[in-house]
N, C-alpha and C positions, 0 to 999 in steps of 0.2 A: 653446456651439449658437450659430450663427450664422442670420439673420435678413432677407431681403429687405426694405427698406425703400423706397419712392418720393420723395425728399424735394423735389421739383420735378417736376410735372404732365411726364412724358415725356420730359425732356432730362437729368435727371439720377438717378441710383440709387445708392446707399450702402448698408453692410452693419452693423449695430447689432450690437454684443454682447449678451451676457447681464448684464453688469454694466449697460450702457445701457437693456436692456430692465426691468431689475428698479428700477432708480432711477425710470424712469417709472411703474411700477407702483407704488411706493410715494408717489408724488406723487398717482399718480389716485385709491387708496386715500382720503389725507386729503381729497381732495377731495368724492371721493363719498359719505363716511359724515359726510361735514358736510352735504350736500346730503339725509342720509335720519336715519334714527334720530335720532341726537345732536344736529342741526343746529337752530336757528333760522330757515329760510329761505336758508343758506348755499349757494345754488346748485339748479340744477336735477336733479330725479331724477322717474323716473315711479315713482310705488306703486301696487301693485295688492292687492284683500285679499280673499283664497278664502272660500267659505262654510266651509272646512274649519278654519279658522283661520291659514292661512300667508299672511303677509305678506312681500311681493317690493316691493325698490325696484332699481331697474336706472338706472344711471347711465352714458353715455359717454362719456370724455373723449380726443378724437383716437383711435386706433386701439386704446383702449385700452374694456374695458365691465366695470364691477364689478356685482357681482350679487349681495347681500343678502339671504339669505331667514331667517325667523325665526317659529317656530312656537309661538302660544299657545292657551291653551284659554278659555273662560271659567268654566269649574268649579275652577281652580286658580290661583297664581303662576307655576307652573313653566315655564321657555321654551328653546327649542332653536334654534340658527341655523347658518348657513354663511354665508362670504363666498368669493365668487370671482372671480378678476381674469384675464380674456381678454385677448393681444393678437393683434390681426388674425385673431380665429375660434377660437383654442389658448387652451386654461383655460391659466395659468404659475403662478398662483398658489391657496392654500387656506388656508381657519380654518373651523374649528367651534369651539360654544359652547353650553355647556349650563349649568343651573340652574335658581335661582328668585328672585325680588326682589318682597318684599313693596312695596305702593303708598307706602309711606313713605317709602322708598328711591329710589324712579327719579329724582325730580329732582338728588338729589347726582349719582345715577350720569349722567345726561346734562351734568352741569357738568364733571364730571372727566372725561368723553369726549371732547366741547369743549375744552375744556382743551390736553389731548394731542392732537388735531387739528391747533387751532389753531395749534397750537407745533410742529406736524410732529415728536411725538416721538412713536418708536415702542417702546411701551412693551408689545409682546405684543399689537398691535393693541386693547388697550383703554384704560382712563383713567390718571390720572398714578398714582407709584407709592405716592403716599396724598393724602388731603384729610380737612380734615374740618371737618364745621359745628357749630352750637353745640349740637346733640343727635345728630350721627352722625360717623362714623370711616367713608372710606374706604381700604383698604388694596391695592395689588395686588404679590402673591408673585410675581415674574418666574422662573422657574427657566431657562430659553431667550429670549434677545432679540433676537437676529438676525431682520430681515424674512424671512430666508430660513429660518431653523428656527426655532420660537420655542414656549413652554408656560408656559403660570401659573393661577394663584387671584387672582380679585380679588372682595373681600368689603364686604360694609356691614353697620357691627354699630352698635346704639345705644350711645352715648358714655359713658351712665351706669348701666347695667344689662348690660352686653355682651353683648346679645341679638341672634343673628345675623338681621340683617331679607333678607340677600340672597348671591348669591355666582352668579358664572360660574366654570367652569373652561374653558381654551380652549387650542387647539393650532393649529399650522398652518406650511407651508413652503411653496416654491418647487417647481414641478413641470420648473423647469429648470433 
């Protein structure tokens, strides 16, 4: 798929191929997610919370727009979400995730997400393959790893008892 892109105002136009667009999308993914849920102020993103429990983070980086929507409720620790990336107004990439996380697991989850995103390691769009703290262990079982087609399951367990403290199943793909 070829998409026209103006590289200089009104003087030069060139064609970006699929691989260039997806490389830009992957770069935008890491920057945007660090600006959102996983980050500690690493960039600028607009965040909106609705009365229904939907939280939407939007980050625009050049011709790319990353929208991360996730849903939580006050009555459970379950969550679900989607991340989409658009290029010049056309959605080109999609990811979904769902599961639950106990409050005790959130810091370790955010830590592993930050590590992967800062290192620009695409592990199914989630955290490192494994990470341990003194009391918990994070694992990411990746079935398919490509930015263009991925699927897996991440978990956080209590290191001593083996109790499952949370998981997300995730999947996604390029739409171009």
